[in-house]
BATORTI-18423 format. One line per 8 residues: number of its first residue (from 0); their letters; for each residue x, y, z of C-alpha. Coordinates in pm, 1 decimal, padded with zeros to 6 digits. Each point is the difference from the previous one (the first is absolute). Layout:
NUM) A) X,Y,Z; ...
END
This chain:
0) XXXXXXXX) 00012.2,00014.3,00035.4; 00251.8,00223.7,-00027.7; 00333.3,00133.9,-00141.1; 00246.5,-00147.3,00216.2; 00251.9,00248.4,-00133.1; 00370.7,-00043.8,00137.1; 00171.0,00300.3,00030.5; 00372.9,00091.5,-00070.7
8) XXXXXXXX) 00202.9,00265.5,00186.7; 00154.6,00067.8,-00316.5; -00331.4,00032.0,-00196.2; -00092.2,00287.8,00246.3; -00094.4,00317.8,-00185.9; 00245.4,00331.1,00002.8; -00258.8,00251.9,00035.9; -00329.4,-00002.5,00208.4
16) XXXXXXXX) -00354.1,00022.8,-00142.9; -00122.6,00323.5,00207.5; -00358.0,00054.1,00010.9; -00125.3,00154.3,-00311.5; -00224.1,00308.6,00050.0; 00011.3,00291.9,00231.7; -00339.5,-00011.6,00242.9; -00087.9,-00213.5,00263.1
24) XXXXXXXX) -00129.9,-00352.0,00015.9; -00251.4,-00262.6,00100.0; 00179.8,-00314.8,00096.5; -00150.0,-00296.6,00151.8; 00142.5,-00208.1,00263.1; -00117.7,-00359.4,-00169.7; -00117.3,-00294.8,00183.4; 00161.2,-00316.3,-00067.2
32) XXXXXXXX) -00243.0,-00189.5,-00212.1; 00051.5,-00370.8,00139.3; -00229.6,-00298.2,-00045.7; -00206.4,-00249.4,00236.4; 00313.9,-00161.2,00091.3; 00186.2,00335.5,00061.1; 00203.7,-00012.9,-00331.5; 00050.0,00268.0,-00197.5
40) XXXXXXXX) -00233.7,00030.9,-00363.7; 00061.3,00161.9,-00263.4; -00317.7,00027.2,-00134.4; -00139.9,00132.2,00297.3; 00241.9,00274.1,00007.1; -00004.0,00036.0,-00378.6; -00378.7,00107.9,00046.5; 00078.9,00225.8,00323.1
48) XXXXXXXX) 00243.9,00206.1,-00176.0; -00260.7,00071.0,-00309.4; -00262.7,00098.5,00300.3; 00235.8,00257.3,00102.5; 00112.0,00175.8,-00324.9; -00310.1,00019.1,-00088.5; -00072.7,00165.5,00308.3; 00220.7,00262.4,-00053.4
56) XXXXXXXX) 00303.7,-00132.2,00240.9; 00365.2,00130.7,-00192.0; 00212.4,-00239.1,00136.7; 00002.0,-00280.7,00285.9; 00286.5,-00146.5,00235.0; 00054.0,-00335.1,00054.5; 00077.4,-00220.1,00320.5; -00103.7,00352.0,00223.7
64) XXXXXXXX) -00125.3,-00081.2,00382.4; -00357.4,-00041.4,-00192.4; 00191.7,-00271.7,-00241.7; 00027.6,-00186.6,00324.6; 00397.2,00009.1,-00114.8; 00141.1,-00128.9,00297.3; -00181.2,-00311.5,-00005.9; 00140.4,-00119.2,-00396.2
72) XXXXXXXX) 00328.0,-00141.5,-00032.6; 00256.3,00140.6,-00215.7; -00103.0,-00221.6,-00290.6; -00358.0,00113.4,-00007.7; 00074.9,00345.4,00048.3; 00171.1,00004.9,-00335.1; -00310.1,-00205.1,-00114.3; -00239.6,00274.7,00120.2
80) XXXXXXXX) 00198.9,00287.7,-00203.7; 00040.7,-00198.0,-00274.4; -00346.1,-00106.2,-00110.7; -00062.7,00390.3,00095.5; 00225.1,00121.9,-00249.5; -00144.9,-00259.3,-00224.4; -00339.4,00116.8,00034.7; 00055.6,00408.5,00071.9
88) XXXXXXXX) -00147.0,00133.6,-00273.6; 00023.9,00364.4,00029.4; 00046.8,00015.0,00356.6; 00365.1,00087.2,00121.5; 00134.0,-00232.4,00240.0; 00182.9,00026.1,00329.1; 00142.1,-00317.4,00217.8; 00055.8,-00004.2,00367.2
96) XXXXXXXX) 00330.0,-00163.1,00042.6; 00141.2,00035.0,00382.1; 00047.9,-00299.7,00172.5; 00208.6,-00024.0,00372.8; 00315.9,-00009.1,-00182.9; 00201.8,00141.1,-00250.1; 00091.2,-00302.3,-00230.2; -00376.6,-00080.1,-00044.9
104) XXXXXXXX) -00074.5,00358.4,-00096.9; 00275.7,00040.9,-00265.2; -00115.7,-00342.9,-00146.8; -00383.0,00137.1,00002.7; 00154.6,00351.2,-00160.8; 00185.5,-00192.4,-00258.1; -00302.7,-00218.7,-00073.3; -00250.4,00319.6,-00031.5
112) XXXXXXXX) 00238.4,00154.5,-00219.1; 00060.1,-00246.5,-00276.8; -00373.4,-00091.8,00031.1; -00078.5,00325.2,-00135.2; -00194.9,00204.6,00320.4; 00023.0,00359.7,-00009.7; 00113.1,00054.1,00403.6; 00073.2,-00108.8,00263.6
120) XXXXXXXX) -00145.6,00051.1,00394.8; 00287.7,-00115.4,00278.1; -00149.9,-00116.0,00338.3; 00255.7,00061.5,00279.9; 00159.0,-00334.8,00140.9; -00309.1,-00126.3,00289.9; 00055.7,-00177.1,00293.5; 00243.9,00154.3,00176.8
128) XXXXXXXX) -00193.5,00347.5,00127.5; 00113.5,00345.4,-00003.4; 00324.2,-00041.2,-00171.8; 00202.3,00289.4,00016.1; 00061.2,00271.8,-00282.5; 00366.8,-00173.2,-00115.6; -00143.5,-00352.2,00007.5; -00284.1,00126.4,-00239.9
136) XXXXXXXX) 00228.2,00171.6,-00227.0; 00233.7,-00305.8,-00026.9; -00317.8,-00211.5,-00141.7; -00126.9,00226.3,-00255.1; 00319.0,00128.5,-00118.9; 00154.3,-00314.0,-00142.7; -00419.1,-00027.2,-00191.9; 00056.4,00373.4,-00094.3
144) XXXXXXXX) 00333.3,-00055.1,-00144.5; -00129.3,-00304.2,-00194.2; -00309.2,00158.3,-00126.3; -00092.1,00015.8,-00388.6; -00323.0,00113.8,00112.1; -00140.1,00306.5,00163.2; -00048.4,-00163.6,00342.4; -00242.0,00143.4,00283.3
152) XXXXXXXX) 00004.2,-00026.3,00395.5; -00247.8,-00162.9,00179.7; -00132.9,00159.2,00305.3; -00210.9,-00237.5,00220.7; 00159.1,-00022.8,00365.5; -00331.9,-00103.5,00115.1; 00110.7,-00325.5,-00170.6; 00346.1,00012.0,-00085.2
160) XXXXXXXX) 00084.1,00162.1,00328.0; 00263.6,00200.2,-00199.4; -00087.9,00344.6,-00078.8; 00077.7,00202.7,-00301.7; 00122.8,00329.5,00116.7; 00119.7,00313.2,-00100.3; 00305.0,-00054.4,00120.6; 00093.6,-00321.9,-00170.7
168) XXXXXXXX) -00133.8,00186.7,-00327.3; 00247.1,00236.2,00018.6; 00284.4,-00277.2,00071.5; -00131.0,-00162.4,-00346.4; -00038.7,00288.3,-00248.7; 00366.3,-00064.1,-00165.1; -00165.0,-00262.7,-00113.4; -00111.7,00060.9,-00392.8
176) XXXXXXXX) -00268.0,-00299.2,00025.2; -00187.8,00122.8,00318.5; -00346.8,00097.2,-00141.1; -00263.4,00027.2,00256.8; -00170.4,-00141.6,00296.5; -00312.7,-00135.6,00044.3; -00124.1,00127.1,00328.3; -00251.8,-00248.6,00160.3
184) XXXXXXXX) 00022.4,00159.0,00342.2; 00009.6,00402.2,00055.8; -00240.9,00251.5,00068.0; -00074.4,00242.3,-00227.4; 00246.2,00246.0,00169.1; 00261.6,-00235.1,00039.9; -00049.5,-00086.1,-00406.9; -00023.8,00374.2,-00071.6
192) XXXXXXXX) 00366.3,00025.7,00175.4; 00128.4,-00286.7,-00239.0; -00128.5,00188.1,-00270.1; 00142.8,00298.6,00075.3; 00360.6,-00107.6,00067.2; -00012.2,-00261.6,-00295.0; -00099.1,00204.1,-00259.2; 00162.5,-00219.8,-00266.6
200) XXXXXXXX) -00111.1,-00322.0,00133.3; -00291.0,-00185.8,-00112.0; -00248.2,-00024.5,00356.0; -00331.5,-00200.2,-00052.3; -00185.3,-00021.6,00291.5; -00141.3,-00363.3,00079.7; -00253.8,00117.4,00203.9; -00356.9,00038.4,-00215.5
208) XXXXXXXX) -00075.9,00312.5,00260.7; 00276.4,00175.1,-00070.2; -00039.7,00008.0,-00425.8; -00107.5,00383.0,00026.6; 00231.5,00157.0,00201.3; 00290.5,-00212.5,-00198.5; -00110.7,00147.1,-00365.6; -00061.8,00334.9,00150.7
216) XXXXXXXX) 00348.0,00046.5,00151.2; 00199.7,-00148.5,-00313.6; -00015.2,-00387.5,00072.9; 00038.4,-00314.5,-00241.8; -00374.9,-00089.6,00070.4; -00107.7,-00312.5,00192.6; 00111.2,-00314.6,00027.0; -00262.7,-00202.6,00180.8
224) XXXXXXXX) -00096.2,-00373.9,00131.6; -00363.9,00081.8,00000.9; 00006.1,00148.1,-00388.1; -00161.7,-00365.2,-00158.5; -00304.6,00030.3,00195.7; -00051.0,00417.7,00017.4; 00119.3,00027.7,-00349.8; -00248.4,00222.0,-00117.7
232) XXXXXXXX) 00022.4,00258.8,00283.7; 00386.4,00009.5,-00020.5; 00004.4,00053.1,-00362.6; -00224.2,00288.9,00072.8; 00219.3,00156.4,00221.4; 00301.9,-00002.6,-00266.1; -00241.2,00116.0,-00301.0; -00182.8,00286.5,00229.8
240) XXXXXXXX) 00371.8,00148.4,00037.1; 00102.7,-00086.8,-00346.8; -00275.3,00228.8,-00142.2; -00046.1,00280.9,00259.0; -00277.8,-00185.8,00180.6; -00121.7,-00037.0,00308.5; 00292.8,-00193.7,00171.2; -00169.1,00053.1,00390.3
248) XXXXXXXX) -00319.9,-00168.1,-00081.6; 00172.3,-00268.6,-00220.2; 00193.9,-00091.5,00303.2; -00293.7,00054.9,00272.1; -00140.0,-00257.0,-00276.3; 00274.7,-00239.0,00082.7; -00037.8,00045.8,00337.6; -00326.1,-00114.4,00041.2
256) XXXXXXXX) 00078.5,-00325.9,-00232.1; 00291.0,-00087.2,00234.2; -00174.3,-00001.5,00275.6; -00162.4,-00318.1,-00118.1; 00262.6,-00261.6,00059.5; 00099.2,00180.1,00393.9; -00055.1,-00329.2,00238.6; 00102.1,-00272.7,-00216.1
264) XXXXXXXX) 00323.3,-00084.1,-00092.1; 00170.1,00122.8,-00294.2; 00076.0,-00260.3,-00237.1; -00182.5,-00239.2,00032.4; -00311.1,00259.9,00017.0; 00117.5,00164.2,-00307.1; 00023.2,-00396.0,-00209.9; -00389.8,-00047.4,00132.9
272) XXXXXXXX) -00085.2,00376.5,-00161.2; 00179.7,-00129.0,-00321.0; -00231.8,-00255.4,-00037.2; -00270.9,00165.2,00086.8; 00076.7,00211.7,-00249.8; -00020.9,-00235.1,-00324.6; 00404.9,-00167.9,00055.1; 00090.9,-00320.3,00112.8
280) XXXXXXXX) 00016.0,-00019.6,00348.6; 00394.7,-00013.3,00087.6; 00083.9,-00223.2,00302.4; 00294.8,00161.2,00266.5; 00277.1,-00143.3,00124.9; 00068.0,-00099.7,00428.3; 00050.9,00205.7,00193.3; -00341.7,00138.0,-00178.5
288) XXXXXXXX) -00302.8,-00202.8,00003.9; -00351.4,00041.5,-00178.1; -00283.7,00204.4,00127.1; -00207.3,-00171.9,00200.3; -00344.8,-00062.6,-00124.0; -00126.7,00287.0,00242.0; 00214.8,00227.5,-00129.5; -00085.0,-00085.8,-00358.1
296) XXXXXXXX) -00347.6,00055.4,00004.5; 00033.8,00324.0,00249.9; 00229.6,00155.2,-00273.1; -00155.5,-00129.4,-00299.9; -00296.9,00198.8,00130.3; 00198.4,00314.0,-00002.5; 00132.4,-00056.7,-00339.4; -00361.1,-00045.6,-00120.0
304) XXX) -00099.0,00356.9,00139.6; 00291.3,00171.7,-00102.0; -00066.6,-00121.6,-00382.8
END
């Protein structure tokens, strides 16, 4: 089902594939499509990507937090990227390559480059919590030096245990491949501080409620996990910004829609919701489990009332 791409270091392109266009983007952090036995499903992924493309997304992120990356082997992570690249259509493809160690991160970087990804997102090393500035720099620097693609850092310390700070960005700023950051943690004021201090970096927000503020202050747009479910509402915020419409009203509508998933475990709930929206429902990997029957009935009623 998959391409089985083998990437040789000698085959790495000499120049980066920089993102095209000049405006903010709506990128969706993909759910990973699995069959009933929990295996990667290429056909389900193809249908899912066509759905997102038709709904107005500009790009997708493979193997982020919403993609359950930590529950997959290195081989499977490569297969998920290959499937997405095969069926991407017009969508731009970013791949999250972070691992708990440098060698596997470099292996995934090498694969993403050879397979044809447009950019990569790198999570800090996890398990050892709150590493120092020099330790984090020692992790990221070999990745940035080896990169032939634009590299974005992933700020989600509530899960990684290691924040991407302004101090770290300053230390890494001489690296030519440092392209930007996905910020899935900062409140609006902190996000605006990043935007003001690092105007040359592409700063995406991973928090759907921050998209309006990001767009109005020169940000790169939204890179959200719930974008699959609230595709129409998130696209409307970007379109209002692009066309000079009422961005605030669109943001309020997105916020209202997003509240629908409150009280449910995120990944199982989103996979169930996609199934209710006409796609085949994907399985989840441990430690996630499917929603209980009571939760499924409850969420189904909410989704029905929204439609």
